[in-house]
C-alpha positions as CSV (number, residue, x, y, z in Angstrom):
1,M,-89.7,-70.9,-76.9
2,A,-91.6,-73.2,-79.3
3,L,-90.0,-76.4,-80.4
4,R,-89.8,-75.3,-84.0
5,N,-87.9,-72.2,-82.9
6,M,-85.5,-74.3,-80.9
7,A,-85.0,-76.5,-84.0
8,Q,-84.2,-73.4,-86.0
9,Q,-81.6,-72.5,-83.4
10,Y,-80.1,-76.0,-83.7
11,R,-80.0,-75.7,-87.5
12,A,-78.3,-72.3,-87.3
13,N,-75.7,-73.6,-84.8
14,T,-75.1,-76.7,-87.0
15,A,-74.3,-74.4,-89.9
16,L,-71.7,-72.7,-87.7
17,L,-70.2,-76.0,-86.7
18,E,-70.0,-77.1,-90.3
19,L,-68.2,-73.9,-91.2
20,R,-65.7,-74.4,-88.5
21,M,-65.2,-78.0,-89.6
22,K,-64.4,-76.8,-93.2
23,Q,-61.9,-74.3,-91.8
24,L,-60.2,-77.0,-89.8
25,Q,-60.1,-79.3,-92.9
26,V,-58.3,-76.6,-94.8
27,A,-55.9,-76.1,-92.0
28,Q,-55.3,-79.9,-91.8
29,R,-54.5,-80.0,-95.5
30,R,-52.0,-77.1,-95.1
31,A,-50.4,-78.4,-91.9
32,R,-46.8,-79.4,-92.3
33,H,-46.3,-81.3,-89.1
34,K,-47.8,-84.7,-88.5
35,E,-48.8,-83.9,-84.9
36,V,-50.7,-80.8,-86.0
37,R,-52.5,-82.8,-88.7
38,Y,-53.4,-85.5,-86.2
39,R,-54.8,-83.0,-83.7
40,L,-56.8,-81.3,-86.3
41,K,-58.2,-84.7,-87.5
42,N,-59.3,-85.4,-83.9
43,R,-61.0,-82.0,-83.6
44,I,-62.7,-82.5,-87.0
45,G,-64.0,-85.9,-85.8
46,F,-65.4,-84.4,-82.6
47,L,-67.1,-81.7,-84.6
48,R,-68.7,-84.4,-86.9
49,V,-70.2,-86.0,-83.8
50,L,-71.6,-82.6,-82.6
51,I,-73.0,-81.8,-86.1
52,N,-74.7,-85.2,-86.3
53,E,-76.2,-84.9,-82.9
54,S,-77.3,-81.3,-83.6
55,R,-79.0,-82.4,-86.8
56,K,-80.7,-85.3,-85.1
57,T,-82.0,-83.0,-82.3
58,A,-83.3,-80.4,-84.7
59,F,-85.1,-83.1,-86.6
60,L,-86.7,-84.5,-83.5
61,L,-87.8,-81.0,-82.4
62,E,-89.3,-80.3,-85.8
63,H,-91.3,-83.5,-85.8
64,Y,-92.1,-83.9,-82.1
65,Y,-95.8,-83.3,-82.6
66,D,-96.1,-85.3,-85.9
67,N,-98.9,-87.9,-85.7
68,R,-97.0,-91.2,-86.0
69,G,-99.8,-93.6,-86.8
70,G,-102.9,-91.9,-85.8
71,D,-103.4,-93.7,-82.5
72,G,-103.6,-90.5,-80.5
73,H,-100.6,-91.4,-78.3
74,E,-97.5,-89.4,-77.8
75,P,-95.1,-89.4,-80.8
76,H,-92.4,-92.0,-80.9
77,L,-88.9,-90.7,-80.0
78,D,-85.8,-92.8,-80.4
79,R,-85.3,-93.9,-76.8
80,R,-81.7,-95.0,-77.6
81,A,-80.6,-91.4,-77.9
82,G,-79.1,-90.2,-74.7
């Protein structure tokens, strides 16, 4: 599978995660019990992390072969990302 195809899959999965996060946000607003709201808040926070990582990965895949300065070396990737 080509990197651009992989990036498209990441983007599609990100959209699903975003939809689920919106559903949980609605449930959080409607929740009557403090404990339920708290648990939903934690799940939403976890989804935010997944969404951000998925977006970042898709971007890196989309731009992996971009020429970053014309020196002919491999593209720069954020080495801090685990």
